[in-house]
C-alpha positions in Angstrom: 122.9 -38.6 -68.4 126.7 -38.5 -68.7 127.4 -41.6 -67.0 124.6 -43.8 -68.1 123.4 -44.7 -72.0 119.9 -43.7 -72.1 117.9 -44.0 -75.9 115.1 -41.2 -76.2 112.6 -42.7 -79.5 110.5 -39.7 -80.7 107.8 -40.0 -82.6 104.1 -38.0 -83.5 102.7 -41.1 -83.4 101.0 -43.1 -80.5 100.9 -46.6 -82.3 104.9 -46.2 -83.6 105.8 -45.3 -80.1 103.5 -47.9 -79.0 105.0 -51.0 -81.3 108.6 -49.8 -80.0 107.7 -49.8 -76.6 106.3 -53.6 -76.9 109.0 -54.3 -79.3 111.4 -53.2 -76.0 109.9 -54.9 -73.4 111.0 -58.5 -75.5 114.2 -57.7 -75.3 116.1 -59.6 -72.6 116.4 -57.8 -69.4 113.2 -55.2 -70.5 113.4 -52.5 -72.4 116.4 -50.6 -70.8 116.5 -46.9 -70.0 114.2 -45.8 -72.7 112.6 -43.0 -72.6 109.8 -42.8 -75.5 108.6 -39.3 -76.1 104.9 -38.1 -78.1 106.5 -35.2 -80.5 107.1 -34.0 -83.5 110.6 -34.2 -84.4 110.7 -30.1 -83.5 110.0 -30.1 -80.7 113.5 -30.0 -78.3 111.1 -28.8 -74.8 112.2 -30.5 -72.2 115.6 -31.7 -73.6 119.0 -31.6 -71.8 120.8 -28.4 -73.8 124.5 -31.3 -74.7 123.1 -34.2 -72.6 123.5 -36.5 -76.0 126.5 -37.9 -77.7 124.0 -38.3 -80.9 120.7 -37.7 -82.3 119.8 -39.9 -84.9 117.4 -39.0 -87.9 117.0 -41.7 -89.7 115.4 -41.8 -93.0 112.5 -39.3 -92.2 114.2 -35.6 -93.5 112.3 -36.9 -96.8 108.7 -36.7 -95.1 109.2 -33.2 -93.3 107.0 -30.1 -95.5 110.2 -27.8 -95.5 113.9 -26.9 -95.9 112.3 -24.5 -92.7 111.0 -27.6 -90.5 114.1 -29.8 -91.6 116.6 -26.3 -90.1 113.8 -26.2 -87.1 114.9 -29.8 -86.4 118.2 -29.0 -87.0 118.3 -25.7 -84.4 117.3 -28.5 -81.7 119.5 -31.4 -82.7 122.5 -30.0 -82.6 121.9 -27.9 -79.2 121.2 -31.4 -77.2 124.2 -32.7 -78.7 127.5 -32.5 -76.5 131.1 -31.3 -77.8 132.2 -34.6 -79.5 129.2 -35.9 -80.4 127.0 -35.8 -83.9 123.8 -35.5 -85.5 123.4 -38.6 -88.1 121.0 -38.3 -90.9 119.9 -41.1 -92.9 118.7 -42.6 -96.4 118.3 -38.5 -97.8 116.6 -38.1 -100.9 119.5 -36.2 -103.3 118.1 -32.8 -104.7 120.3 -32.9 -108.2 119.0 -36.5 -108.8 115.3 -35.2 -108.4 115.0 -35.7 -112.2 117.4 -38.9 -113.1 114.6 -40.3 -110.2 111.7 -39.1 -111.8 113.4 -40.7 -115.5 113.7 -44.0 -114.6 110.2 -44.1 -113.5 109.3 -42.8 -116.0 111.1 -45.0 -118.4 109.9 -48.2 -116.5 106.5 -47.7 -116.9 106.4 -45.7 -120.4 105.3 -48.1 -123.2 107.1 -48.7 -126.4 106.0 -46.5 -128.7 105.9 -43.6 -126.8 107.2 -41.1 -127.8 110.3 -38.6 -126.8 108.7 -36.0 -125.7 105.7 -37.3 -124.3 108.1 -38.9 -121.9 109.9 -35.9 -121.4 106.6 -34.1 -120.3 105.5 -37.2 -118.1 108.9 -36.6 -116.1 108.5 -32.2 -115.9 104.8 -33.4 -114.4 106.4 -35.6 -112.3 109.0 -33.5 -110.9 106.7 -30.8 -110.1 104.6 -33.2 -108.5 107.4 -34.4 -105.8 106.0 -33.7 -102.8 108.8 -35.5 -100.9 111.4 -33.3 -99.1 115.1 -33.4 -101.2 118.3 -31.5 -100.3 121.2 -30.9 -101.9 124.6 -32.0 -100.1 125.3 -28.3 -100.5 123.5 -28.1 -97.9 125.3 -29.3 -95.1 129.1 -27.8 -95.6 126.9 -24.7 -95.8 125.2 -25.4 -92.6 128.4 -23.5 -90.3 126.8 -20.4 -91.2 124.2 -21.1 -88.8 125.4 -23.6 -86.7 128.6 -21.7 -85.0 128.8 -25.6 -82.9 129.2 -27.4 -86.4 133.1 -28.7 -86.5 132.4 -30.9 -89.3 130.3 -32.7 -91.9 130.7 -36.3 -93.3 128.5 -36.7 -96.6 128.4 -40.8 -97.6 127.2 -42.6 -100.4 125.8 -45.2 -99.9 127.2 -49.0 -99.8 125.6 -51.6 -102.0 126.0 -53.8 -104.9 122.2 -53.8 -105.3 121.0 -51.2 -107.8 118.0 -49.5 -106.4 116.1 -46.2 -105.4 118.6 -46.5 -102.0 122.0 -46.9 -103.3 121.3 -44.7 -107.0 120.0 -41.6 -104.9 120.3 -41.6 -101.5 123.2 -40.5 -99.4 124.0 -40.1 -95.4 125.6 -37.5 -93.7 127.2 -36.5 -90.8 127.6 -33.3 -88.7 130.1 -33.3 -86.0 129.5 -31.3 -82.7 132.4 -29.1 -81.5 132.0 -25.9 -78.9 130.7 -22.8 -79.1 132.1 -21.1 -82.8 134.3 -24.8 -83.9 135.7 -24.2 -86.8 136.3 -26.9 -89.9 139.8 -28.3 -90.0 141.5 -26.2 -92.7 141.9 -27.6 -96.0 145.2 -28.4 -96.9 146.5 -28.5 -100.8 145.9 -31.6 -102.1 146.6 -33.5 -105.0 144.1 -34.2 -107.6 143.2 -35.6 -110.5 139.8 -34.9 -112.5 138.1 -37.8 -113.9 137.3 -37.4 -117.2 139.8 -34.7 -118.4 143.0 -36.4 -117.0 141.7 -40.0 -118.3 141.6 -41.7 -115.6 140.5 -45.4 -115.0 140.1 -48.2 -112.7 143.2 -50.2 -113.9 145.2 -46.9 -114.4 144.8 -45.8 -110.8 145.6 -49.0 -109.4 148.8 -48.5 -110.8 149.2 -45.2 -109.9 148.8 -46.0 -106.1 150.7 -48.4 -106.5 153.9 -47.6 -107.5 153.8 -44.0 -107.0 152.0 -44.1 -103.3 151.0 -41.3 -102.7 149.6 -40.2 -99.4 146.8 -38.4 -100.8 144.8 -37.9 -103.5 141.7 -36.7 -104.5 139.9 -37.9 -107.7 136.7 -35.4 -109.1 133.9 -36.0 -111.6 134.3 -39.4 -111.0 131.2 -41.0 -113.3 129.0 -43.3 -111.8 128.5 -46.4 -112.9 125.2 -46.8 -111.1 123.6 -44.4 -112.6 125.1 -44.5 -116.0 121.5 -45.9 -117.4 120.3 -42.5 -116.2 122.5 -39.9 -117.1 122.0 -41.6 -120.7 118.6 -40.9 -120.4 118.2 -37.5 -119.6 120.5 -36.7 -122.6 118.4 -38.6 -124.4 115.6 -36.7 -123.5 117.4 -33.6 -123.9 119.0 -33.8 -127.4 118.0 -38.1 -128.4 116.1 -36.4 -132.3 118.0 -40.0 -133.5 115.9 -42.0 -131.1 111.9 -40.5 -131.5 110.2 -43.6 -129.3 111.3 -45.4 -125.7 111.5 -48.9 -128.1 113.9 -46.9 -130.5 116.2 -45.4 -127.2 116.0 -48.5 -125.4 117.0 -51.0 -128.8 120.3 -48.2 -129.4 123.4 -49.7 -128.0 124.8 -47.4 -125.1 126.9 -44.0 -126.8 130.7 -44.4 -125.9 132.1 -42.9 -123.2 133.1 -39.1 -124.5 136.9 -39.8 -123.3 139.0 -42.9 -124.4 139.2 -44.7 -121.3 136.2 -43.1 -119.3 134.4 -45.1 -117.4 132.0 -45.1 -114.9 132.6 -46.9 -111.8 130.7 -48.5 -108.6 131.6 -46.4 -106.0 132.2 -49.6 -103.9 134.2 -50.8 -107.0 136.9 -47.2 -105.9 136.2 -49.0 -102.2 137.5 -52.2 -103.1 140.2 -50.9 -104.8 141.6 -48.4 -101.6 141.2 -51.4 -98.8 143.0 -53.9 -101.4 145.9 -50.7 -101.8 146.0 -49.7 -98.2 144.5 -46.8 -98.3 141.4 -45.1 -96.5 138.9 -43.1 -98.6 136.4 -40.7 -97.9 133.3 -39.9 -100.8 131.0 -37.6 -101.5 129.2 -36.2 -104.5 129.9 -34.3 -107.0 129.4 -30.3 -107.2 130.9 -30.7 -111.2 130.2 -33.8 -112.2 129.4 -34.0 -116.0 126.6 -36.8 -115.7 123.9 -37.6 -113.4 125.6 -38.8 -109.6 129.1 -38.0 -110.5 131.1 -38.5 -107.1 134.8 -37.2 -105.6 136.4 -39.5 -103.7 139.6 -38.4 -101.5 142.0 -41.2 -100.6 144.9 -41.2 -97.9 147.4 -42.9 -96.3 146.7 -44.3 -92.6 147.4 -41.5 -89.9 147.9 -39.0 -93.5 145.6 -36.1 -91.5 145.8 -35.1 -87.8 143.1 -35.5 -85.8 140.2 -33.2 -86.1 141.0 -33.1 -90.0 139.6 -36.5 -90.9 138.9 -37.2 -94.8 135.5 -37.5 -94.6 135.0 -33.8 -93.3 137.5 -32.4 -96.5 135.6 -33.8 -99.0 132.9 -32.2 -99.5 134.8 -29.1 -99.5 136.3 -30.3 -102.5 133.9 -27.3 -104.0 136.0 -25.1 -103.0 139.3 -27.0 -105.6 139.8 -24.4 -108.4 139.1 -26.5 -111.5 135.6 -25.6 -110.0 133.4 -22.3 -110.2 131.7 -20.6 -107.1 128.5 -22.3 -106.1 125.7 -19.6 -108.0 123.2 -20.2 -104.8 123.4 -17.7 -102.3 120.5 -18.8 -100.2 119.5 -22.5 -97.8 116.4 -22.4 -100.0 118.3 -22.9 -103.0 119.3 -26.4 -101.9 116.4 -28.1 -101.3 112.9 -28.1 -103.0 109.6 -27.1 -101.4 107.7 -30.3 -100.9 103.9 -28.8 -101.1 104.1 -27.3 -104.0 102.7 -30.3 -106.2 99.7 -30.3 -103.4 99.1 -26.7 -103.9 98.4 -26.5 -107.7 96.6 -30.0 -107.7 94.0 -28.2 -105.0 94.1 -25.1 -107.1 93.6 -26.5 -110.3 90.0 -27.6 -109.5 89.8 -24.2 -107.6 90.4 -22.2 -110.4 87.8 -23.8 -113.1 85.3 -23.3 -110.8 86.6 -19.6 -110.4 87.0 -20.0 -113.8 83.2 -21.4 -114.5 82.1 -19.3 -111.6 82.5 -15.6 -113.8 82.8 -16.4 -117.2 80.8 -17.9 -120.3 81.3 -21.2 -121.2 83.2 -20.8 -123.7 85.5 -18.2 -122.5 87.1 -21.4 -120.3 90.0 -23.3 -120.9 89.5 -26.9 -121.9 92.5 -27.9 -119.9 94.3 -26.1 -117.1 97.8 -27.3 -115.9 100.3 -26.2 -113.2 103.4 -24.0 -114.7 105.6 -22.0 -113.2 104.8 -17.4 -113.9 106.2 -16.7 -117.4 106.0 -12.9 -116.9 108.3 -11.6 -113.5 109.2 -8.2 -112.3 112.8 -6.7 -112.2 112.3 -7.5 -109.3 111.8 -11.4 -109.8 108.2 -11.4 -108.2 105.2 -12.2 -110.4 103.5 -9.8 -112.2 100.0 -9.3 -110.0 96.7 -8.3 -111.6 92.7 -9.4 -111.0 91.0 -11.6 -112.0 88.6 -9.7 -113.6 91.4 -8.1 -115.9 92.3 -12.6 -116.5 88.7 -13.0 -117.8 88.6 -9.7 -119.5 91.6 -10.5 -121.9 91.8 -14.4 -121.9 90.0 -14.2 -124.8 92.5 -12.4 -126.7 95.4 -14.8 -127.7 98.0 -15.9 -124.7 98.5 -14.6 -122.0 100.3 -15.0 -118.3 99.3 -12.8 -115.5 100.1 -14.1 -111.4 96.4 -13.6 -110.6 96.0 -12.1 -106.3 93.4 -10.6 -105.0 90.6 -11.2 -103.2 88.2 -12.6 -105.0 91.1 -14.8 -107.3 93.0 -18.1 -106.5 97.0 -17.0 -106.6 98.3 -18.5 -109.3 99.6 -17.3 -113.1 96.9 -18.3 -115.6 97.6 -18.7 -119.6 95.1 -19.0 -122.1 95.2 -19.3 -126.0 92.2 -19.1 -127.7 92.8 -21.3 -130.1 94.0 -24.1 -128.2 91.9 -23.8 -125.0 94.6 -24.7 -122.7 95.4 -22.7 -120.0 98.4 -23.6 -117.4 98.7 -21.4 -113.6 101.2 -21.4 -110.9 
């Protein structure tokens, strides 16, 4: 297959493939070397190992049911790509920005009289109900332990002058594929500046680059102008006692920057500055940013890095910088949400109500049931488990929380208060 260019579009929907087939036939000269495959994304049967130059997963990963499914897809994708090729994942939703995204949506939908606590509750509920797969960018450098042919990882912030969901909350990833046992390029020691700590500004950076002409310069924790409003909103939801309602918050002027001269910078403004002064630039989300959507930047003069040590690959490793604490997450599962959790909880709540109504006097059935995370766990981190009869016996005696898991009970945790008549489950 190597001498011939050929495309293998895949989809599990026959209707989607029929549309692609129709559009391909309309192209001048016919459809060309296109072979349509009807299959799910994790089915790589019949695909020649190392037979492709690239695998593209664009704007689809958010619809995968779990991280395990995504990892299975990536296992097959990497196996199908020849050394020197790549796997592209486009339009990924950012897990660290999940709360900021829903806060922005809920604020837009809220009335001026909505109280801060009510808005914060709506945001938490929206986060809990999230049914798409969101990924922490730090997942991808961590994949080197799972994918021995992974030679490089590039994290790309989207380009665009218009502030919308795609430019604010999404990102792209390129996985560079090498031979078996490929090793990532060694990370050199680079001069680095912390944007907030060192009081960097765009004008100050321009003077430094033009005057000193450093061969390479890393910028850490650059506040993101695209998400400045969301950062302010999250701060208000957390501790904004000075504004009781949404209307009060919107009437307030933005607070001054924590450090004089530290202003948010649009990523494209930094790209423009680099191009103006003859620098190459790579951007990636920051692990240690103080505000929502902070990012890191690596500026280099052309040809500074040897082949195989591209700036875009080195940048995600900025988490190893001495200014950064080690990540507390040791498992890949910590880098993604669980999309089906909200759906399961929504289906369990009515099931739990029916279960209780069948077994309890009406006065003991909570007036409201909502889902939440377990409040009590064992030393090993597992939720406490008791039978449904024990729950029924103790529901009327003040507050209680436990996981219900037995042949006749729903696998949820229930907290009920005799005074409020409210129960929560998870």
